[in-house]
C-alpha positions as CSV (number, residue, x, y, z in Angstrom):
1,X,-25.8,-49.2,-16.6
2,X,-24.5,-51.2,-13.7
3,X,-23.3,-49.8,-10.6
4,X,-19.6,-49.7,-11.4
5,X,-20.5,-47.6,-14.5
6,X,-22.7,-45.2,-12.4
7,X,-21.2,-42.0,-11.0
8,X,-22.9,-40.1,-9.0
9,X,-22.3,-36.1,-7.7
10,X,-22.8,-36.1,-4.3
11,X,-21.5,-38.8,-1.5
12,X,-18.4,-40.2,-0.9
13,X,-14.7,-39.2,0.7
14,X,-13.6,-35.8,-1.2
15,X,-10.3,-34.2,-0.8
16,X,-10.7,-30.8,1.3
17,X,-14.4,-32.5,2.9
18,X,-15.3,-32.7,6.2
19,X,-14.1,-30.6,9.7
20,X,-11.0,-28.7,9.4
21,X,-8.0,-30.1,11.7
22,X,-7.3,-28.0,15.0
23,X,-4.4,-27.3,17.3
24,X,-3.3,-30.4,19.0
25,X,-2.6,-28.3,22.0
26,X,-5.7,-26.1,22.3
27,X,-7.8,-30.1,22.6
28,X,-10.2,-29.7,25.7
29,X,-10.0,-33.4,27.2
30,X,-12.9,-34.4,29.8
31,X,-11.6,-34.6,33.2
32,X,-13.2,-35.4,36.2
33,X,-12.3,-34.1,39.6
34,X,-14.0,-34.1,42.9
35,X,-14.8,-30.5,44.2
36,X,-16.0,-28.9,47.6
37,X,-19.8,-28.8,47.6
38,X,-19.9,-25.2,48.3
39,X,-17.5,-24.5,45.0
40,X,-20.1,-26.8,42.8
41,X,-22.9,-24.9,44.2
42,X,-21.5,-21.4,43.1
43,X,-20.5,-23.0,39.9
44,X,-23.8,-23.9,38.9
45,X,-25.2,-20.5,39.9
46,X,-22.7,-18.6,37.1
47,X,-23.8,-17.6,33.6
48,X,-20.6,-19.0,32.1
49,X,-20.0,-23.2,31.7
50,X,-17.6,-24.4,35.0
51,X,-15.2,-25.6,32.3
52,X,-14.2,-21.6,30.9
53,X,-14.4,-20.5,34.5
54,X,-11.9,-23.0,36.1
55,X,-9.6,-22.2,32.7
56,X,-10.0,-18.7,33.2
57,X,-9.5,-19.0,37.4
58,X,-6.2,-21.2,36.8
59,X,-4.6,-19.1,33.7
60,X,-5.1,-16.1,36.6
61,X,-3.8,-17.5,39.6
62,X,-0.7,-19.1,38.2
63,X,0.0,-15.9,35.0
64,X,-0.5,-18.8,32.7
65,X,-0.1,-18.7,28.8
66,X,-1.4,-20.2,25.9
67,X,1.0,-22.7,24.9
68,X,2.5,-22.1,21.6
């Protein structure tokens, strides 16, 4: 049996395989901003990640809602 005739049950591209597509509106993009030293120091002492704290603070301060 040559390589063209040999079939396997694993590997290769398959329909439905892989990670499901996520909503592009909720995709998180890495960004870099300059913050005061005191704020960075405080963020680093918290149990939650800085991204979560900043996101929740901006939502609360500006009454932001998730896009539809």
